[in-house]
N, C-alpha and C positions, 0 to 999 in steps of 0.2 A: 686456678679459678675453683671455687667453692662447688661441691655437688649439690644440686637442687632437687628436692622431691616435690614432684607435683601431683596434687590430690584432686584433679579434675581434668575433664577433657573438653575439648571446645564443644562438642555437641551437646554437653550436658549443662554449660555456662547459661545463665539467665534463665533457669529452669526449662531449658531445651529450646528457649525462643532462636537461639542461633541455627539450630538444626531446622526448624520450620522455616526460617528465611533462606537457607540453603535449599530446602526441598522445594519451596516456591518458585525460587529463581531456575531451578532444574527443571521445573514444570514447563516454565516460560521458554527455556531453551528447545526443550523437545518438542513443543507446539510450533515454534519457529522453524525447527529443521523439518518437520512434516507440513509446513505451510507451502501450498504449490505455488504461490507468488513471491517467495523467497529463493534465492539462489541456494539451491541444495549442497553446494561444494563450499561456500564460504565458512570460514573459521567461527565458531561461537565461543564465548569465554564466560567462565564463572569466577567472579572476583570476590574473594573473602578477605576483609580487612578487620583486623582486631587490634585496636589501640589500648595500650595500658598506661594509666596516668597514675603515678604514685602520689601519695598525700607527703606533706612536708615532715612526717615523722617516720616515714618508709615502713609503716605497718598496716596500712590499708592501700589497695590499687583499685582504681576505678577500670572496670574493662568495658570497652565499646565495641559491639559487633556491627559491622555493615557489610551486607551481600548484595551484591550487584551483578548484572550480566550484561553482555555485549552481543547484540543478536545480530543477524543479517538483514540489510534492508530489504523492502519489498522491491521486486524487479521492476523497472520502468515500463509503462504501457505507452505504446506509440499508436499514432494514427497520422493520416493524410488529410491535411486541409488545403482546399483550393482557394485561390485568392485572385482577384482581378476588378477591373473597374466595370460596372454596370453602365452599359452603354445608353439606358433610356435616362438614368437619374444622374450619372456622372460620379456617384460615390464608389468609394472601394467597397468591395463585399467579399467576405471570407465564409466559407462552409465547409463543414467536414464531408469528406469524400466517403460516402457509406457503400458504393457499389464495388470499389477496388480499382476501377478504372474510370477516368475522366470520360464523361459522355455516355457511359453504359448504363442502361436501366437495370433493375434487379428485381426478384420477386421475394418480398420479405416472409417471414415466417406465418403470416395470417394468409398468405396468398395474394397480397396487393402488390400491383406493379409500381415501382417507385424510381424515381430520377436518381442520378449519381449523388445527390445530395439528400436523399430520403424523403423527398416530397412526393405524395401520391400523383400519380400521371393522371388519374381520374379527375383529381381536384384541380390540377392546372388546366386540363382540358374544359372543364365548366367555366374557369375565368377567361380562357382566350376566346377571342371573337372567331369562330370558323366560317367562312362563307362556303356555303354550298352552291357551286357553280351551275350545278345540274338543275337545281331548284330555280334558279334565275332564268334559264333557258326557256322554262315553262311551256 
């Protein structure tokens, strides 16, 4: 096999554009590594592909540089959804469980008391017909 003298480096090809592509992907990789929503232990990859296509006379070669990365996906986000039939309407209903425990009320960050599905208890009380038995005794 003939000896070959190479008078260029990969990072200098295309006036340094290949190096810029590598640095951009490295930036994406390290942003992904430091993303609290991505799994910190998953492998990330930097893929550098250089294609060389010679012309018919073998005296010129077109070099094409492609740089990409494989990042860790965002971790899934989970929640609980309660479902059942509304006895008043007969319709199937589904609501996200906000309180953590079915049937439990909670106090939100503004100090409002809410149902397990996040509705304000105060608003529900206004909608319901409360009968004051003491008032009727009169």
